[in-house]
C-alpha positions as CSV (number, residue, x, y, z in Angstrom):
1,M,44.1,-8.7,-46.0
2,E,43.3,-12.0,-46.0
3,V,40.9,-14.0,-44.1
4,P,43.0,-17.0,-41.7
5,A,42.7,-20.0,-43.6
6,D,41.8,-23.0,-42.0
7,E,43.6,-23.9,-38.8
8,G,42.5,-27.6,-38.6
9,S,39.7,-27.1,-36.4
10,S,35.8,-26.2,-36.9
11,A,34.7,-23.3,-35.9
12,Y,32.2,-25.1,-33.7
13,Q,34.8,-26.6,-31.9
14,S,36.2,-23.3,-30.5
15,G,32.6,-22.2,-28.9
16,W,30.3,-21.9,-32.0
17,P,26.7,-23.5,-31.1
18,R,25.2,-26.5,-32.8
19,G,22.5,-28.7,-32.1
20,A,19.4,-28.2,-32.7
21,L,19.9,-26.2,-36.2
22,T,21.5,-28.9,-37.7
23,S,18.9,-30.7,-39.9
24,P,19.2,-29.6,-43.8
25,G,18.1,-26.3,-44.9
26,Q,14.6,-26.4,-45.5
27,D,13.0,-22.9,-46.6
28,P,10.4,-22.5,-43.7
29,E,13.4,-23.1,-40.9
30,L,15.7,-20.4,-43.3
31,R,12.7,-18.3,-43.0
32,A,12.5,-19.1,-39.2
33,L,16.1,-18.8,-38.4
34,R,16.7,-15.7,-40.9
35,S,13.7,-13.7,-38.7
36,R,15.1,-14.7,-35.2
37,W,18.3,-13.2,-36.6
38,R,16.9,-10.1,-37.9
39,T,14.7,-9.5,-34.6
40,A,17.6,-10.5,-32.0
41,S,20.1,-8.2,-34.5
42,L,17.6,-5.1,-34.2
43,A,16.7,-5.4,-30.7
44,S,21.2,-5.1,-29.9
45,G,21.3,-1.7,-31.8
46,W,21.0,-2.6,-35.4
47,R,19.8,1.3,-36.9
48,F,18.2,1.0,-40.1
49,P,16.0,-2.4,-40.6
50,S,15.9,-1.9,-44.1
51,D,18.5,-2.5,-45.1
52,W,19.6,-5.5,-42.9
53,T,18.4,-8.4,-45.4
54,L,21.1,-9.0,-47.6
55,P,21.3,-12.2,-50.0
56,E,24.8,-13.1,-48.1
57,V,22.3,-13.7,-44.9
58,D,20.4,-16.9,-46.4
59,S,23.9,-17.9,-47.3
60,V,25.2,-18.1,-43.7
61,C,21.3,-19.3,-42.7
62,A,22.0,-22.3,-45.1
63,V,25.2,-23.5,-43.9
64,V,23.9,-23.1,-40.5
65,L,21.5,-25.6,-40.9
66,R,23.2,-27.7,-42.6
67,G,25.9,-28.3,-39.7
68,G,28.1,-26.7,-42.0
69,D,31.2,-24.4,-41.0
70,P,29.9,-20.5,-41.5
71,E,33.3,-19.4,-41.8
72,Q,33.6,-18.6,-45.5
73,A,29.6,-17.7,-45.4
74,L,30.2,-15.2,-42.4
75,A,33.2,-13.8,-44.5
76,G,31.0,-12.6,-47.0
77,L,28.4,-11.1,-45.1
78,A,31.0,-9.0,-43.8
79,R,31.9,-7.7,-46.9
80,A,28.0,-7.2,-48.7
81,R,27.8,-5.4,-44.9
82,A,31.1,-3.2,-45.6
83,A,30.1,-2.6,-49.0
84,A,26.5,-1.3,-48.1
85,G,28.4,1.2,-45.2
86,A,28.0,-1.0,-41.9
87,G,30.2,0.0,-39.3
88,L,32.7,-2.9,-37.6
89,L,31.0,-2.8,-34.5
90,E,27.5,-2.8,-36.0
91,V,28.4,-6.0,-37.9
92,L,30.3,-7.5,-35.0
93,A,26.5,-7.1,-32.7
94,D,25.2,-8.8,-35.8
95,L,27.1,-11.6,-35.1
96,A,26.8,-11.8,-31.6
97,A,22.9,-11.8,-32.1
98,L,23.4,-14.9,-34.6
99,H,25.9,-16.8,-31.9
100,A,23.1,-15.8,-29.1
101,V,20.0,-17.1,-31.4
102,L,22.0,-20.3,-31.9
103,S,22.7,-20.6,-28.5
104,D,19.3,-20.6,-27.7
105,P,17.1,-22.5,-30.1
106,N,14.1,-22.6,-27.9
107,A,13.9,-18.6,-28.5
108,H,11.7,-18.8,-31.3
109,D,11.1,-15.0,-31.1
110,G,14.2,-14.3,-31.4
111,L,14.3,-12.1,-28.3
112,V,17.9,-13.0,-26.6
113,S,20.4,-11.2,-25.0
114,P,23.8,-10.9,-27.8
115,D,26.9,-10.8,-26.0
116,I,29.9,-10.2,-28.7
117,D,32.3,-11.0,-25.9
118,A,30.7,-14.5,-25.7
119,T,30.8,-14.9,-29.1
120,P,33.7,-17.3,-30.5
121,S,36.7,-15.3,-31.0
122,R,37.8,-16.7,-34.4
123,M,34.6,-16.0,-35.9
124,L,34.9,-12.8,-34.6
125,R,38.6,-12.4,-36.2
126,V,37.3,-14.0,-39.4
127,T,34.3,-11.1,-39.5
128,A,36.5,-8.3,-38.6
129,L,39.3,-8.9,-41.3
130,A,36.7,-9.6,-44.3
131,W,34.8,-6.4,-43.4
132,A,38.4,-4.8,-43.4
133,D,39.0,-5.8,-46.5
134,V,36.3,-4.2,-48.3
135,A,36.3,-1.2,-45.6
136,M,40.4,-0.3,-47.0
137,D,39.4,-1.5,-50.7
138,Q,37.0,1.6,-50.5
139,L,39.6,4.3,-49.3
140,A,41.7,3.1,-51.7
141,N,39.1,3.7,-55.0
142,I,37.1,7.3,-54.7
143,E,35.1,5.9,-57.4
144,V,33.8,2.7,-57.8
145,V,30.9,1.4,-60.0
146,D,28.2,-0.8,-57.9
147,P,28.3,-4.3,-60.2
148,L,24.7,-4.8,-59.3
149,T,23.0,-1.8,-60.5
150,G,25.9,-0.7,-62.7
151,L,25.7,2.9,-60.9
152,P,28.8,4.2,-59.5
153,T,28.6,4.2,-55.8
154,V,28.0,7.0,-53.2
155,A,31.8,8.0,-53.5
156,Y,31.4,9.1,-57.1
157,L,28.4,11.1,-55.7
158,R,30.4,12.8,-53.4
159,T,33.2,13.6,-55.5
160,R,30.6,15.2,-57.9
161,L,29.1,17.2,-55.2
162,G,32.4,18.1,-53.9
163,E,32.5,20.0,-57.7
164,L,29.5,21.4,-57.2
165,Y,30.1,23.2,-54.3
166,R,33.9,24.4,-54.8
167,H,32.1,26.1,-57.8
168,L,28.3,27.2,-55.9
169,G,29.3,27.6,-52.8
170,R,26.2,27.6,-50.7
171,D,24.0,28.4,-53.6
172,V,24.3,24.6,-54.6
173,N,20.5,24.2,-52.9
174,E,19.2,27.0,-55.3
175,Q,20.5,25.2,-58.3
176,Y,20.3,21.5,-57.5
177,T,18.5,18.9,-55.5
178,L,18.5,15.6,-54.9
179,L,16.5,12.9,-55.9
180,V,16.2,9.8,-53.7
181,V,14.4,6.6,-54.8
182,G,14.2,3.2,-52.5
183,L,12.6,0.1,-52.0
184,D,11.5,-1.8,-49.1
185,L,13.7,-4.8,-49.2
186,S,13.3,-5.4,-45.7
187,E,11.5,-8.8,-46.4
188,V,12.3,-9.8,-49.7
189,S,15.5,-12.1,-50.2
190,G,17.6,-13.8,-53.0
191,W,17.0,-13.3,-56.3
192,R,13.9,-10.7,-56.0
193,R,15.9,-8.5,-54.1
194,A,18.9,-8.3,-56.4
195,T,16.4,-8.0,-59.3
196,G,14.3,-5.4,-57.4
197,M,17.5,-3.1,-57.0
198,I,18.7,-4.1,-60.9
199,L,15.1,-2.7,-61.9
200,L,15.3,0.5,-59.8
201,A,18.7,1.6,-61.6
202,E,17.3,0.8,-65.2
203,G,13.9,2.8,-64.2
204,L,16.2,5.5,-63.3
205,R,18.8,5.7,-66.4
206,T,15.6,5.4,-68.7
207,V,14.0,8.6,-67.1
208,L,17.6,10.8,-66.4
209,D,19.2,10.7,-69.9
210,G,20.2,14.2,-69.7
211,G,23.5,13.5,-67.9
212,E,22.7,13.8,-64.6
213,S,25.2,12.5,-61.7
214,M,23.6,9.1,-60.3
215,A,24.8,6.4,-57.8
216,T,24.1,3.6,-55.6
217,L,23.8,4.5,-51.9
218,G,23.4,1.6,-50.6
219,P,21.8,-2.0,-50.6
220,S,17.9,-0.2,-51.2
221,T,18.6,3.2,-52.2
222,I,19.9,5.0,-55.3
223,A,19.9,9.0,-55.9
224,A,21.0,11.7,-58.2
225,V,21.7,15.1,-58.3
226,L,18.8,17.0,-60.3
227,P,19.2,21.0,-61.7
228,R,16.2,22.8,-60.4
229,D,15.0,23.6,-63.9
230,G,11.6,23.4,-63.7
231,H,11.2,19.8,-65.0
232,I,12.0,18.1,-61.7
233,S,8.4,17.4,-61.3
234,T,7.7,15.6,-64.7
235,K,10.7,13.6,-63.8
236,A,9.6,12.4,-60.7
237,V,6.3,11.8,-61.8
238,D,8.0,9.6,-65.4
239,L,10.0,7.8,-63.1
240,R,7.2,6.7,-60.7
241,R,5.5,5.4,-64.2
242,A,8.9,4.0,-65.3
243,L,9.4,2.2,-61.9
244,H,5.5,0.8,-61.7
245,E,5.9,-0.9,-65.1
246,R,8.8,-2.8,-64.4
247,L,8.3,-4.0,-60.9
248,S,4.3,-4.7,-61.9
249,V,5.6,-7.5,-64.9
250,D,5.9,-10.2,-61.6
251,E,3.4,-10.5,-58.6
252,Q,6.4,-11.6,-56.8
253,F,7.8,-8.4,-56.7
254,D,4.4,-7.1,-54.7
255,E,6.4,-7.3,-51.9
256,M,8.5,-4.5,-52.3
257,G,5.8,-2.3,-52.5
258,T,5.6,1.2,-54.1
259,P,9.0,2.4,-54.4
260,R,9.7,5.9,-52.5
261,I,10.5,8.8,-53.9
262,R,11.7,11.9,-52.7
263,L,13.3,15.2,-53.3
264,V,16.1,16.4,-50.7
265,R,17.5,19.7,-50.0
266,L,21.0,19.8,-50.3
267,P,22.3,21.4,-47.4
268,G,25.0,24.2,-47.0
269,S,28.3,22.7,-47.1
270,H,29.8,19.8,-48.7
271,G,30.6,18.5,-45.4
272,A,27.0,17.9,-44.6
273,A,26.1,17.2,-47.8
274,C,28.2,13.7,-47.1
275,A,26.8,13.4,-44.2
276,L,23.4,13.5,-45.6
277,L,24.6,10.8,-48.2
278,R,25.3,8.3,-45.2
279,R,21.8,8.9,-43.9
280,L,20.6,8.3,-46.9
281,S,22.1,5.3,-47.5
282,R,21.0,3.5,-44.7
283,S,17.3,4.9,-44.6
């Protein structure tokens, strides 16, 4: 499925606002626009604040501030949102939040009233098709490697858990547990966000070197299935130490805070475990 090619008219000519936000993209301007957009999106129903900020958000902001046509950047953001597990309605509501912010540049606090129906239809179509590209590809590929961390995606972990539940049934939670590690990336963007996840994955691979099943659950979360063998606490301590060593090498990583490490009990069925992974991927 492909995003529609340019039909010879700018997106702005079909109702996408322009004017007050067409100056060259300076960092303070970009941060201000991103902050207003995020506020509007959260207010309109974005459910998990920690996974809203992606590198593609800054790409959209930069294009808008230059007064350019944002179609390509919006398509890139839609693909990233789909890969991170965001639903189509949520992605379109986020687009409507941006449109509302740009339509009222005087609303400096980002408190606007997003309306999907008021968003230019071409922008809705480009975003929806780009989101569907990734969503359909994920359905066709059961096991995919996340290109950033080098770890398998959540599809792999679902498959691995399915094997355990078929073999052990409800006794899975007596023999295995889920280790979940996350970073607060809500205030981090650009290379620091990507580097944070790379370091997180590297630390996990270093500590869990016994063949444990690991996967990237979302844009700020990684998980592993660990056997209840009496070494879980030791591994958690070693992991915290390894992550601290990696994230303390540069003071610019301070905004991420301390990685959150949790041991989560697996539920009694594979279906419930898959639902748990969906919640954790966006928490």
